All heavy atoms as a GROMACS GRO file, in nm:
protein
  636
    1MET      N    1   9.125   9.431  11.943
    1MET     CA    2   9.008   9.490  12.005
    1MET      C    3   8.905   9.380  12.028
    1MET      O    4   8.877   9.302  11.939
    1MET     CB    5   8.949   9.600  11.916
    1MET     CG    6   8.827   9.661  11.977
    1MET     SD    7   8.742   9.790  11.884
    1MET     CE    8   8.860   9.854  11.773
    2GLN      N    9   8.850   9.379  12.147
    2GLN     CA   10   8.747   9.281  12.180
    2GLN      C   11   8.610   9.341  12.152
    2GLN      O   12   8.592   9.462  12.153
    2GLN     CB   13   8.755   9.244  12.327
    2GLN     CG   14   8.884   9.176  12.366
    2GLN     CD   15   8.882   9.137  12.512
    2GLN    OE1   16   8.778   9.109  12.568
    2GLN    NE2   17   8.999   9.135  12.573
    3SER      N   18   8.513   9.256  12.128
    3SER     CA   19   8.375   9.299  12.108
    3SER      C   20   8.290   9.250  12.224
    3SER      O   21   8.312   9.141  12.276
    3SER     CB   22   8.318   9.242  11.978
    3SER     OG   23   8.393   9.287  11.868
    4ILE      N   24   8.191   9.332  12.261
    4ILE     CA   25   8.102   9.295  12.370
    4ILE      C   26   7.964   9.353  12.342
    4ILE      O   27   7.952   9.466  12.295
    4ILE     CB   28   8.159   9.345  12.505
    4ILE    CG1   29   8.078   9.292  12.623
    4ILE    CG2   30   8.169   9.495  12.510
    4ILE    CD1   31   8.145   9.312  12.758
    5ASN      N   32   7.859   9.271  12.364
    5ASN     CA   33   7.725   9.324  12.339
    5ASN      C   34   7.676   9.401  12.461
    5ASN      O   35   7.731   9.389  12.570
    5ASN     CB   36   7.627   9.214  12.296
    5ASN     CG   37   7.602   9.112  12.405
    5ASN    OD1   38   7.598   9.144  12.522
    5ASN    ND2   39   7.586   8.988  12.364
    6VAL      N   40   7.572   9.481  12.444
    6VAL     CA   41   7.523   9.570  12.548
    6VAL      C   42   7.483   9.494  12.674
    6VAL      O   43   7.517   9.534  12.785
    6VAL     CB   44   7.406   9.656  12.496
    6VAL    CG1   45   7.345   9.738  12.607
    6VAL    CG2   46   7.452   9.746  12.383
    7GLY      N   47   7.414   9.382  12.660
    7GLY     CA   48   7.371   9.304  12.776
    7GLY      C   49   7.488   9.254  12.858
    7GLY      O   50   7.488   9.262  12.981
    8GLU      N   51   7.589   9.203  12.790
    8GLU     CA   52   7.707   9.154  12.859
    8GLU      C   53   7.783   9.269  12.925
    8GLU      O   54   7.836   9.256  13.034
    8GLU     CB   55   7.797   9.080  12.760
    8GLU     CG   56   7.911   9.006  12.823
    8GLU     CD   57   7.993   8.929  12.721
    8GLU    OE1   58   7.955   8.923  12.603
    8GLU    OE2   59   8.096   8.874  12.762
    9LEU      N   60   7.786   9.384  12.857
    9LEU     CA   61   7.852   9.502  12.913
    9LEU      C   62   7.785   9.545  13.043
    9LEU      O   63   7.852   9.581  13.139
    9LEU     CB   64   7.851   9.617  12.812
    9LEU     CG   65   7.914   9.748  12.859
    9LEU    CD1   66   8.062   9.730  12.890
    9LEU    CD2   67   7.894   9.855  12.754
   10LYS      N   68   7.651   9.540  13.046
   10LYS     CA   69   7.579   9.577  13.168
   10LYS      C   70   7.621   9.487  13.284
   10LYS      O   71   7.640   9.534  13.396
   10LYS     CB   72   7.428   9.562  13.147
   10LYS     CG   73   7.366   9.668  13.063
   10LYS     CD   74   7.216   9.642  13.054
   10LYS     CE   75   7.148   9.730  12.954
   10LYS     NZ   76   7.004   9.700  12.945
   11ASN      N   77   7.635   9.358  13.258
   11ASN     CA   78   7.668   9.262  13.363
   11ASN      C   79   7.815   9.269  13.408
   11ASN      O   80   7.847   9.238  13.522
   11ASN     CB   81   7.637   9.120  13.320
   11ASN     CG   82   7.489   9.098  13.301
   11ASN    OD1   83   7.407   9.161  13.367
   11ASN    ND2   84   7.454   9.009  13.210
   12LYS      N   85   7.904   9.308  13.317
   12LYS     CA   86   8.048   9.305  13.346
   12LYS      C   87   8.111   9.444  13.337
   12LYS      O   88   8.230   9.456  13.308
   12LYS     CB   89   8.117   9.212  13.247
   12LYS     CG   90   8.070   9.070  13.254
   12LYS     CD   91   8.144   8.984  13.154
   12LYS     CE   92   8.100   8.839  13.163
   12LYS     NZ   93   8.173   8.756  13.068
   13PHE      N   94   8.033   9.548  13.363
   13PHE     CA   95   8.081   9.685  13.341
   13PHE      C   96   8.210   9.716  13.417
   13PHE      O   97   8.307   9.766  13.360
   13PHE     CB   98   7.971   9.786  13.378
   13PHE     CG   99   8.004   9.926  13.337
   13PHE    CD1  100   8.005   9.962  13.204
   13PHE    CD2  101   8.036  10.021  13.432
   13PHE    CE1  102   8.036  10.091  13.164
   13PHE    CE2  103   8.067  10.150  13.394
   13PHE     CZ  104   8.067  10.185  13.260
   14SER      N  105   8.214   9.686  13.546
   14SER     CA  106   8.334   9.715  13.626
   14SER      C  107   8.456   9.640  13.574
   14SER      O  108   8.566   9.695  13.565
   14SER     CB  109   8.310   9.679  13.773
   14SER     OG  110   8.210   9.761  13.826
   15GLU      N  111   8.435   9.514  13.539
   15GLU     CA  112   8.544   9.432  13.487
   15GLU      C  113   8.597   9.489  13.355
   15GLU      O  114   8.718   9.497  13.333
   15GLU     CB  115   8.493   9.289  13.467
   15GLU     CG  116   8.595   9.190  13.418
   15GLU     CD  117   8.533   9.054  13.394
   15GLU    OE1  118   8.445   9.013  13.472
   15GLU    OE2  119   8.575   8.988  13.297
   16VAL      N  120   8.505   9.528  13.268
   16VAL     CA  121   8.543   9.585  13.138
   16VAL      C  122   8.620   9.716  13.159
   16VAL      O  123   8.722   9.740  13.094
   16VAL     CB  124   8.420   9.606  13.048
   16VAL    CG1  125   8.454   9.688  12.924
   16VAL    CG2  126   8.360   9.472  13.007
   17LEU      N  127   8.573   9.800  13.251
   17LEU     CA  128   8.643   9.927  13.277
   17LEU      C  129   8.785   9.904  13.327
   17LEU      O  130   8.877   9.977  13.289
   17LEU     CB  131   8.566  10.012  13.376
   17LEU     CG  132   8.445  10.086  13.322
   17LEU    CD1  133   8.383  10.173  13.430
   17LEU    CD2  134   8.479  10.170  13.200
   18LYS      N  135   8.805   9.803  13.410
   18LYS     CA  136   8.940   9.771  13.458
   18LYS      C  137   9.030   9.731  13.342
   18LYS      O  138   9.146   9.769  13.335
   18LYS     CB  139   8.935   9.661  13.562
   18LYS     CG  140   8.884   9.708  13.696
   18LYS     CD  141   8.879   9.595  13.796
   18LYS     CE  142   8.814   9.642  13.926
   18LYS     NZ  143   8.801   9.533  14.022
   19LYS      N  144   8.974   9.654  13.248
   19LYS     CA  145   9.052   9.611  13.132
   19LYS      C  146   9.083   9.730  13.041
   19LYS      O  147   9.194   9.740  12.987
   19LYS     CB  148   8.977   9.503  13.054
   19LYS     CG  149   8.974   9.370  13.126
   19LYS     CD  150   8.904   9.264  13.043
   19LYS     CE  151   8.904   9.130  13.115
   19LYS     NZ  152   8.840   9.026  13.034
   20VAL      N  153   8.987   9.820  13.025
   20VAL     CA  154   9.011   9.940  12.944
   20VAL      C  155   9.119  10.026  13.009
   20VAL      O  156   9.208  10.078  12.943
   20VAL     CB  157   8.880  10.022  12.925
   20VAL    CG1  158   8.909  10.158  12.865
   20VAL    CG2  159   8.783   9.945  12.837
   21GLU      N  160   9.112  10.038  13.139
   21GLU     CA  161   9.211  10.116  13.213
   21GLU      C  162   9.351  10.058  13.194
   21GLU      O  163   9.449  10.132  13.192
   21GLU     CB  164   9.173  10.117  13.361
   21GLU     CG  165   9.245  10.219  13.443
   21GLU     CD  166   9.192  10.226  13.584
   21GLU    OE1  167   9.166  10.120  13.645
   21GLU    OE2  168   9.176  10.338  13.633
   22SER      N  169   9.361   9.926  13.178
   22SER     CA  170   9.491   9.862  13.159
   22SER      C  171   9.536   9.864  13.012
   22SER      O  172   9.642   9.812  12.980
   22SER     CB  173   9.490   9.720  13.212
   22SER     OG  174   9.408   9.638  13.132
   23GLY      N  175   9.455   9.921  12.923
   23GLY     CA  176   9.499   9.940  12.785
   23GLY      C  177   9.419   9.868  12.678
   23GLY      O  178   9.444   9.887  12.560
   24GLU      N  179   9.326   9.784  12.716
   24GLU     CA  180   9.247   9.712  12.616
   24GLU      C  181   9.138   9.802  12.557
   24GLU      O  182   9.096   9.899  12.618
   24GLU     CB  183   9.182   9.588  12.678
   24GLU     CG  184   9.281   9.483  12.720
   24GLU     CD  185   9.214   9.357  12.771
   24GLU    OE1  186   9.117   9.311  12.707
   24GLU    OE2  187   9.258   9.307  12.875
   25GLU      N  188   9.093   9.767  12.437
   25GLU     CA  189   8.985   9.839  12.370
   25GLU      C  190   8.868   9.745  12.347
   25GLU      O  191   8.887   9.627  12.322
   25GLU     CB  192   9.033   9.896  12.237
   25GLU     CG  193   9.142   9.999  12.251
   25GLU     CD  194   9.183  10.059  12.118
   25GLU    OE1  195   9.120  10.027  12.014
   25GLU    OE2  196   9.278  10.138  12.118
   26PHE      N  197   8.747   9.799  12.353
   26PHE     CA  198   8.626   9.720  12.333
   26PHE      C  199   8.535   9.788  12.232
   26PHE      O  200   8.517   9.909  12.236
   26PHE     CB  201   8.548   9.705  12.464
   26PHE     CG  202   8.608   9.607  12.560
   26PHE    CD1  203   8.709   9.646  12.647
   26PHE    CD2  204   8.565   9.476  12.564
   26PHE    CE1  205   8.765   9.558  12.735
   26PHE    CE2  206   8.621   9.386  12.652
   26PHE     CZ  207   8.721   9.426  12.738
   27ALA      N  208   8.478   9.708  12.142
   27ALA     CA  209   8.372   9.755  12.052
   27ALA      C  210   8.240   9.712  12.115
   27ALA      O  211   8.225   9.597  12.154
   27ALA     CB  212   8.388   9.693  11.914
   28ILE      N  213   8.146   9.804  12.126
   28ILE     CA  214   8.016   9.774  12.186
   28ILE      C  215   7.918   9.743  12.075
   28ILE      O  216   7.897   9.824  11.985
   28ILE     CB  217   7.967   9.890  12.273
   28ILE    CG1  218   8.070   9.917  12.383
   28ILE    CG2  219   7.831   9.858  12.333
   28ILE    CD1  220   8.042  10.040  12.464
   29LEU      N  221   7.858   9.623  12.081
   29LEU     CA  222   7.767   9.575  11.978
   29LEU      C  223   7.623   9.592  12.024
   29LEU      O  224   7.592   9.573  12.142
   29LEU     CB  225   7.794   9.428  11.949
   29LEU     CG  226   7.938   9.391  11.916
   29LEU    CD1  227   7.953   9.240  11.906
   29LEU    CD2  228   7.985   9.459  11.790
   30TYR      N  229   7.534   9.624  11.928
   30TYR     CA  230   7.394   9.645  11.963
   30TYR      C  231   7.303   9.589  11.854
   30TYR      O  232   7.336   9.597  11.735
   30TYR     CB  233   7.368   9.796  11.980
   30TYR     CG  234   7.226   9.828  12.020
   30TYR    CD1  235   7.181   9.802  12.148
   30TYR    CD2  236   7.139   9.886  11.930
   30TYR    CE1  237   7.052   9.832  12.185
   30TYR    CE2  238   7.009   9.917  11.965
   30TYR     CZ  239   6.965   9.889  12.094
   30TYR     OH  240   6.838   9.918  12.131
   31GLY      N  241   7.190   9.536  11.895
   31GLY     CA  242   7.088   9.490  11.800
   31GLY      C  243   7.109   9.347  11.751
   31GLY      O  244   7.207   9.281  11.785
   32LYS      N  245   7.013   9.301  11.670
   32LYS     CA  246   7.018   9.164  11.617
   32LYS      C  247   7.138   9.143  11.526
   32LYS      O  248   7.196   9.035  11.521
   32LYS     CB  249   6.890   9.133  11.539
   32LYS     CG  250   6.767   9.122  11.626
   32LYS     CD  251   6.645   9.091  11.545
   32LYS     CE  252   6.521   9.085  11.632
   32LYS     NZ  253   6.401   9.057  11.555
   33ARG      N  254   7.173   9.246  11.454
   33ARG     CA  255   7.287   9.234  11.362
   33ARG      C  256   7.421   9.260  11.430
   33ARG      O  257   7.525   9.256  11.366
   33ARG     CB  258   7.269   9.331  11.245
   33ARG     CG  259   7.150   9.295  11.160
   33ARG     CD  260   7.143   9.383  11.040
   33ARG     NE  261   7.027   9.347  10.959
   33ARG     CZ  262   6.986   9.414  10.857
   33ARG    NH1  263   7.048   9.524  10.820
   33ARG    NH2  264   6.881   9.374  10.789
   34LYS      N  265   7.415   9.290  11.558
   34LYS     CA  266   7.536   9.316  11.638
   34LYS      C  267   7.624   9.421  11.572
   34LYS      O  268   7.743   9.400  11.548
   34LYS     CB  269   7.611   9.188  11.665
   34LYS     CG  270   7.526   9.091  11.745
   34LYS     CD  271   7.603   8.975  11.795
   34LYS     CE  272   7.504   8.886  11.870
   34LYS     NZ  273   7.561   8.807  11.971
   35LYS      N  274   7.564   9.533  11.544
   35LYS     CA  275   7.633   9.646  11.481
   35LYS      C  276   7.715   9.721  11.587
   35LYS      O  277   7.669   9.741  11.699
   35LYS     CB  278   7.529   9.740  11.420
   35LYS     CG  279   7.587   9.862  11.354
   35LYS     CD  280   7.475   9.949  11.301
   35LYS     CE  281   7.532  10.079  11.251
   35LYS     NZ  282   7.429  10.173  11.212
   36ILE      N  283   7.837   9.759  11.551
   36ILE     CA  284   7.920   9.837  11.643
   36ILE      C  285   7.861   9.978  11.654
   36ILE      O  286   7.846  10.048  11.554
   36ILE     CB  287   8.066   9.844  11.595
   36ILE    CG1  288   8.129   9.706  11.594
   36ILE    CG2  289   8.147   9.939  11.683
   36ILE    CD1  290   8.269   9.702  11.537
   37VAL      N  291   7.826  10.017  11.777
   37VAL     CA  292   7.767  10.149  11.798
   37VAL      C  293   7.859  10.242  11.876
   37VAL      O  294   7.840  10.363  11.877
   37VAL     CB  295   7.631  10.140  11.871
   37VAL    CG1  296   7.527  10.072  11.782
   37VAL    CG2  297   7.642  10.069  12.004
   38ALA      N  298   7.959  10.186  11.944
   38ALA     CA  299   8.052  10.268  12.021
   38ALA      C  300   8.179  10.188  12.049
   38ALA      O  301   8.183  10.067  12.030
   38ALA     CB  302   7.988  10.310  12.152
   39ARG      N  303   8.280  10.258  12.093
   39ARG     CA  304   8.406  10.194  12.132
   39ARG      C  305   8.448  10.250  12.268
   39ARG      O  306   8.434  10.368  12.294
   39ARG     CB  307   8.517  10.223  12.031
   39ARG     CG  308   8.489  10.166  11.894
   39ARG     CD  309   8.607  10.192  11.800
   39ARG     NE  310   8.570  10.169  11.662
   39ARG     CZ  311   8.562  10.051  11.604
   39ARG    NH1  312   8.591   9.944  11.673
   39ARG    NH2  313   8.528  10.039  11.479
   40LEU      N  314   8.501  10.162  12.351
   40LEU     CA  315   8.561  10.203  12.478
   40LEU      C  316   8.712  10.193  12.460
   40LEU      O  317   8.765  10.086  12.430
   40LEU     CB  318   8.517  10.111  12.592
   40LEU     CG  319   8.378  10.131  12.646
   40LEU    CD1  320   8.346  10.024  12.750
   40LEU    CD2  321   8.364  10.268  12.707
   41VAL      N  322   8.779  10.304  12.473
   41VAL     CA  323   8.924  10.308  12.457
   41VAL      C  324   8.985  10.377  12.578
   41VAL      O  325   8.923  10.461  12.641
   41VAL     CB  326   8.966  10.381  12.328
   41VAL    CG1  327   8.917  10.306  12.206
   41VAL    CG2  328   8.917  10.524  12.326
   42PRO      N  329   9.109  10.343  12.613
   42PRO     CA  330   9.174  10.406  12.728
   42PRO      C  331   9.199  10.555  12.703
   42PRO      O  332   9.222  10.597  12.589
   42PRO     CB  333   9.306  10.332  12.743
   42PRO     CG  334   9.311  10.230  12.638
   42PRO     CD  335   9.192  10.242  12.552
   43GLU      N  336   9.194  10.632  12.809
   43GLU     CA  337   9.227  10.774  12.802
   43GLU      C  338   9.376  10.785  12.774
   43GLU      O  339   9.457  10.722  12.839
   43GLU     CB  340   9.193  10.842  12.936
   43GLU     CG  341   9.230  10.986  12.944
   43GLU     CD  342   9.149  11.074  12.851
   43GLU    OE1  343   9.033  11.043  12.824
   43GLU    OE2  344   9.206  11.175  12.804
   44THR      N  345   9.412  10.866  12.676
   44THR     CA  346   9.553  10.875  12.636
   44THR      C  347   9.625  10.991  12.701
   44THR      O  348   9.744  10.984  12.725
   44THR     CB  349   9.565  10.889  12.483
   44THR    OG1  350   9.489  11.001  12.441
   44THR    CG2  351   9.517  10.764  12.415
   45SER      N  352   9.555  11.098  12.727
   45SER     CA  353   9.624  11.213  12.784
   45SER      C  354   9.549  11.264  12.906
   45SER      O  355   9.429  11.285  12.901
   45SER     CB  356   9.636  11.325  12.681
   45SER     OG  357   9.508  11.371  12.645
   46LYS      N  358   9.620  11.282  13.013
   46LYS     CA  359   9.558  11.333  13.134
   46LYS      C  360   9.530  11.482  13.121
   46LYS      O  361   9.426  11.532  13.157
   46LYS     CB  362   9.648  11.307  13.256
   46LYS     CG  363   9.668  11.161  13.283
   46LYS     CD  364   9.540  11.097  13.328
   46LYS     CE  365   9.560  10.950  13.354
   46LYS     NZ  366   9.442  10.877  13.372
   47GLN      N  367   9.625  11.556  13.071
   47GLN     CA  368   9.606  11.699  13.052
   47GLN      C  369   9.681  11.738  12.925
   47GLN      O  370   9.802  11.730  12.918
   47GLN     CB  371   9.661  11.776  13.171
   47GLN     CG  372   9.636  11.923  13.162
   47GLN     CD  373   9.686  11.996  13.286
   47GLN    OE1  374   9.745  11.935  13.375
   47GLN    NE2  375   9.663  12.123  13.291
   48SER      N  376   9.608  11.780  12.826
   48SER     CA  377   9.672  11.817  12.701
   48SER      C  378   9.695  11.967  12.698
   48SER      O  379   9.621  12.045  12.757
   48SER     CB  380   9.587  11.774  12.582
   48SER     OG  381   9.463  11.840  12.586
   49ARG      N  382   9.796  12.008  12.628
   49ARG     CA  383   9.829  12.149  12.613
   49ARG      C  384   9.734  12.208  12.511
   49ARG      O  385   9.720  12.156  12.400
   49ARG     CB  386   9.973  12.160  12.566
   49ARG     CG  387  10.024  12.299  12.562
   49ARG     CD  388  10.176  12.297  12.539
   49ARG     NE  389  10.220  12.430  12.517
   49ARG     CZ  390  10.228  12.488  12.398
   49ARG    NH1  391  10.200  12.420  12.290
   49ARG    NH2  392  10.268  12.613  12.386
   50ARG      N  393   9.669  12.317  12.546
   50ARG     CA  394   9.576  12.383  12.454
   50ARG      C  395   9.653  12.478  12.364
   50ARG      O  396   9.734  12.556  12.409
   50ARG     CB  397   9.471  12.460  12.532
   50ARG     CG  398   9.379  12.370  12.610
   50ARG     CD  399   9.277  12.451  12.679
   50ARG     NE  400   9.169  12.474  12.585
   50ARG     CZ  401   9.061  12.542  12.614
   50ARG    NH1  402   9.045  12.596  12.731
   50ARG    NH2  403   8.966  12.558  12.524
   51LYS      N  404   9.624  12.470  12.236
   51LYS     CA  405   9.685  12.562  12.142
   51LYS      C  406   9.605  12.691  12.140
   51LYS      O  407   9.483  12.689  12.150
   51LYS     CB  408   9.689  12.501  12.002
   51LYS     CG  409   9.784  12.385  11.993
   51LYS     CD  410   9.796  12.335  11.853
   51LYS     CE  411   9.893  12.220  11.848
   51LYS     NZ  412   9.911  12.171  11.713
   52ILE      N  413   9.672  12.801  12.125
   52ILE     CA  414   9.604  12.930  12.125
   52ILE      C  415   9.621  13.001  11.990
   52ILE      O  416   9.656  13.117  11.982
   52ILE     CB  417   9.651  13.018  12.243
   52ILE    CG1  418   9.803  13.030  12.247
   52ILE    CG2  419   9.600  12.965  12.374
   52ILE    CD1  420   9.855  13.125  12.354
   53GLY      N  421   9.596  12.926  11.886
   53GLY     CA  422   9.598  12.983  11.752
   53GLY      C  423   9.735  13.031  11.708
   53GLY      O  424   9.836  12.965  11.730
   54ILE      N  425   9.740  13.149  11.648
   54ILE     CA  426   9.866  13.201  11.596
   54ILE      C  427   9.965  13.236  11.707
   54ILE      O  428  10.082  13.254  11.682
   54ILE     CB  429   9.843  13.325  11.505
   54ILE    CG1  430   9.779  13.439  11.585
   54ILE    CG2  431   9.760  13.289  11.385
   54ILE    CD1  432   9.774  13.570  11.509
   55TRP      N  433   9.917  13.244  11.830
   55TRP     CA  434  10.003  13.276  11.943
   55TRP      C  435  10.067  13.152  12.005
   55TRP      O  436  10.140  13.162  12.103
   55TRP     CB  437   9.926  13.353  12.050
   55TRP     CG  438   9.885  13.488  12.002
   55TRP    CD1  439   9.762  13.526  11.961
   55TRP    CD2  440   9.969  13.601  11.984
   55TRP    NE1  441   9.762  13.656  11.921
   55TRP    CE2  442   9.889  13.705  11.934
   55TRP    CE3  443  10.103  13.626  12.006
   55TRP    CZ2  444   9.940  13.831  11.906
   55TRP    CZ3  445  10.154  13.752  11.978
   55TRP    CH2  446  10.073  13.852  11.929
   56ASP      N  447  10.044  13.034  11.946
   56ASP     CA  448  10.101  12.912  12.000
   56ASP      C  449  10.253  12.923  12.005
   56ASP      O  450  10.317  12.962  11.909
   56ASP     CB  451  10.060  12.792  11.913
   56ASP     CG  452  10.099  12.661  11.974
   56ASP    OD1  453  10.097  12.651  12.098
   56ASP    OD2  454  10.131  12.567  11.899
   57LYS      N  455  10.310  12.892  12.120
   57LYS     CA  456  10.453  12.897  12.149
   57LYS      C  457  10.509  13.038  12.150
   57LYS      O  458  10.629  13.058  12.159
   57LYS     CB  459  10.532  12.808  12.052
   57LYS     CG  460  10.497  12.662  12.062
   57LYS     CD  461  10.578  12.578  11.967
   57LYS     CE  462  10.534  12.434  11.976
   57LYS     NZ  463  10.601  12.350  11.880
   58LYS      N  464  10.423  13.141  12.138
   58LYS     CA  465  10.468  13.279  12.144
   58LYS      C  466  10.414  13.351  12.267
   58LYS      O  467  10.465  13.455  12.304
   58LYS     CB  468  10.424  13.354  12.018
   58LYS     CG  469  10.486  13.298  11.892
   58LYS     CD  470  10.434  13.369  11.771
   58LYS     CE  471  10.489  13.303  11.645
   58LYS     NZ  472  10.424  13.349  11.526
   59ALA      N  473  10.311  13.295  12.325
   59ALA     CA  474  10.249  13.357  12.442
   59ALA      C  475  10.197  13.247  12.533
   59ALA      O  476  10.175  13.134  12.491
   59ALA     CB  477  10.135  13.448  12.399
   60LYS      N  478  10.176  13.282  12.659
   60LYS     CA  479  10.121  13.188  12.756
   60LYS      C  480   9.994  13.248  12.814
   60LYS      O  481   9.986  13.368  12.838
   60LYS     CB  482  10.219  13.161  12.869
   60LYS     CG  483  10.340  13.083  12.827
   60LYS     CD  484  10.427  13.054  12.946
   60LYS     CE  485  10.549  12.975  12.903
   60LYS     NZ  486  10.634  12.940  13.017
   61ILE      N  487   9.896  13.162  12.836
   61ILE     CA  488   9.773  13.202  12.901
   61ILE      C  489   9.761  13.121  13.028
   61ILE      O  490   9.773  12.999  13.024
   61ILE     CB  491   9.650  13.177  12.812
   61ILE    CG1  492   9.656  13.264  12.689
   61ILE    CG2  493   9.522  13.201  12.889
   61ILE    CD1  494   9.542  13.242  12.593
   62LYS      N  495   9.737  13.189  13.138
   62LYS     CA  496   9.722  13.122  13.265
   62LYS      C  497   9.595  13.173  13.330
   62LYS      O  498   9.574  13.293  13.340
   62LYS     CB  499   9.841  13.153  13.355
   62LYS     CG  500   9.904  13.037  13.417
   62LYS     CD  501  10.021  13.080  13.502
   62LYS     CE  502  10.106  12.960  13.529
   62LYS     NZ  503  10.218  12.990  13.616
   63PHE      N  504   9.507  13.082  13.371
   63PHE     CA  505   9.385  13.118  13.440
   63PHE      C  506   9.404  13.092  13.589
   63PHE      O  507   9.457  12.988  13.628
   63PHE     CB  508   9.266  13.036  13.389
   63PHE     CG  509   9.230  13.069  13.247
   63PHE    CD1  510   9.273  12.989  13.143
   63PHE    CD2  511   9.153  13.180  13.218
   63PHE    CE1  512   9.240  13.019  13.013
   63PHE    CE2  513   9.119  13.210  13.088
   63PHE     CZ  514   9.164  13.130  12.984
   64HIS      N  515   9.362  13.186  13.670
   64HIS     CA  516   9.369  13.167  13.813
   64HIS      C  517   9.277  13.052  13.851
   64HIS      O  518   9.173  13.032  13.789
   64HIS     CB  519   9.329  13.295  13.887
   64HIS     CG  520   9.368  13.296  14.030
   64HIS    ND1  521   9.287  13.248  14.128
   64HIS    CD2  522   9.482  13.337  14.090
   64HIS    CE1  523   9.348  13.260  14.244
   64HIS    NE2  524   9.467  13.316  14.224
   65LYS      N  525   9.312  12.976  13.954
   65LYS     CA  526   9.236  12.856  13.987
   65LYS      C  527   9.092  12.885  14.028
   65LYS      O  528   9.007  12.800  14.016
   65LYS     CB  529   9.306  12.774  14.094
   65LYS     CG  530   9.321  12.843  14.226
   65LYS     CD  531   9.396  12.756  14.323
   65LYS     CE  532   9.419  12.831  14.453
   65LYS     NZ  533   9.496  12.754  14.546
   66ASP      N  534   9.062  13.006  14.074
   66ASP     CA  535   8.924  13.038  14.110
   66ASP      C  536   8.852  13.121  14.003
   66ASP      O  537   8.748  13.178  14.028
   66ASP     CB  538   8.917  13.106  14.247
   66ASP     CG  539   8.983  13.242  14.249
   66ASP    OD1  540   9.050  13.278  14.150
   66ASP    OD2  541   8.969  13.313  14.350
   67PHE      N  542   8.906  13.125  13.880
   67PHE     CA  543   8.843  13.196  13.769
   67PHE      C  544   8.712  13.129  13.732
   67PHE      O  545   8.705  13.009  13.715
   67PHE     CB  546   8.936  13.197  13.647
   67PHE     CG  547   8.873  13.255  13.524
   67PHE    CD1  548   8.860  13.391  13.508
   67PHE    CD2  549   8.826  13.171  13.424
   67PHE    CE1  550   8.802  13.444  13.395
   67PHE    CE2  551   8.768  13.223  13.310
   67PHE     CZ  552   8.756  13.360  13.296
   68LYS      N  553   8.607  13.210  13.721
   68LYS     CA  554   8.476  13.157  13.683
   68LYS      C  555   8.410  13.253  13.584
   68LYS      O  556   8.425  13.373  13.593
   68LYS     CB  557   8.386  13.141  13.805
   68LYS     CG  558   8.434  13.036  13.901
   68LYS     CD  559   8.345  13.025  14.020
   68LYS     CE  560   8.403  12.921  14.115
   68LYS     NZ  561   8.344  12.925  14.245
   69ILE      N  562   8.336  13.197  13.490
   69ILE     CA  563   8.258  13.276  13.396
   69ILE      C  564   8.129  13.201  13.369
   69ILE      O  565   8.129  13.080  13.354
   69ILE     CB  566   8.337  13.302  13.265
   69ILE    CG1  567   8.263  13.399  13.175
   69ILE    CG2  568   8.368  13.173  13.193
   69ILE    CD1  569   8.345  13.450  13.056
   70THR      N  570   8.020  13.273  13.366
   70THR     CA  571   7.892  13.209  13.339
   70THR      C  572   7.877  13.188  13.189
   70THR      O  573   7.945  13.252  13.108
   70THR     CB  574   7.774  13.293  13.390
   70THR    OG1  575   7.770  13.415  13.316
   70THR    CG2  576   7.786  13.320  13.539
   71GLU      N  577   7.787  13.103  13.151
   71GLU     CA  578   7.762  13.077  13.009
   71GLU      C  579   7.710  13.203  12.941
   71GLU      O  580   7.747  13.232  12.828
   71GLU     CB  581   7.659  12.964  12.995
   71GLU     CG  582   7.642  12.917  12.852
   71GLU     CD  583   7.552  12.795  12.841
   71GLU    OE1  584   7.543  12.719  12.939
   71GLU    OE2  585   7.494  12.779  12.734
   72GLU      N  586   7.629  13.281  13.011
   72GLU     CA  587   7.575  13.406  12.953
   72GLU      C  588   7.687  13.506  12.927
   72GLU      O  589   7.690  13.571  12.824
   72GLU     CB  590   7.470  13.466  13.046
   72GLU     CG  591   7.344  13.384  13.051
   72GLU     CD  592   7.288  13.375  13.192
   72GLU    OE1  593   7.342  13.438  13.284
   72GLU    OE2  594   7.187  13.304  13.207
   73GLU      N  595   7.781  13.517  13.021
   73GLU     CA  596   7.895  13.609  13.002
   73GLU      C  597   7.980  13.563  12.885
   73GLU      O  598   8.026  13.644  12.805
   73GLU     CB  599   7.979  13.614  13.129
   73GLU     CG  600   7.914  13.683  13.245
   73GLU     CD  601   7.994  13.670  13.373
   73GLU    OE1  602   8.057  13.565  13.395
   73GLU    OE2  603   7.992  13.766  13.452
   74PHE      N  604   8.000  13.434  12.874
   74PHE     CA  605   8.081  13.379  12.766
   74PHE      C  606   8.017  13.404  12.630
   74PHE      O  607   8.082  13.446  12.535
   74PHE     CB  608   8.103  13.229  12.788
   74PHE     CG  609   8.182  13.164  12.677
   74PHE    CD1  610   8.318  13.184  12.666
   74PHE    CD2  611   8.120  13.080  12.586
   74PHE    CE1  612   8.391  13.125  12.566
   74PHE    CE2  613   8.192  13.020  12.485
   74PHE     CZ  614   8.328  13.043  12.476
   75LEU      N  615   7.886  13.382  12.622
   75LEU     CA  616   7.815  13.397  12.494
   75LEU      C  617   7.795  13.543  12.456
   75LEU      O  618   7.776  13.573  12.339
   75LEU     CB  619   7.680  13.325  12.500
   75LEU     CG  620   7.689  13.172  12.513
   75LEU    CD1  621   7.551  13.113  12.532
   75LEU    CD2  622   7.759  13.111  12.394
   76ALA      N  623   7.801  13.633  12.551
   76ALA     CA  624   7.781  13.775  12.523
   76ALA      C  625   7.900  13.837  12.452
   76ALA      O  626   7.889  13.944  12.394
   76ALA     CB  627   7.753  13.850  12.653
   77GLN      N  628   8.012  13.770  12.454
   77GLN     CA  629   8.133  13.829  12.394
   77GLN      C  630   8.137  13.811  12.247
   77GLN      O  631   8.100  13.732  12.180
   77GLN     CB  632   8.258  13.767  12.456
   77GLN     CG  633   8.264  13.802  12.602
   77GLN     CD  634   8.385  13.737  12.668
   77GLN    OE1  635   8.457  13.660  12.607
   77GLN    NE2  636   8.406  13.768  12.794
   0.00000   0.00000   0.00000
């Protein structure tokens, strides 16, 4: 894993993202003590299978592509 400070990250952001996309990891350093505050890691899964609790592998849930629910409707349940 490579380390990079915030200032350098600002200047080389596109370059760093290309390297992350190719599999490299970066620790982002901040402050005088250069403390690690975040990590940039490649995305591992494009679409993960959602588990549905005790029904996992026993039932399937499919949402229609135009399914929509508002936050208020969701929270009211």
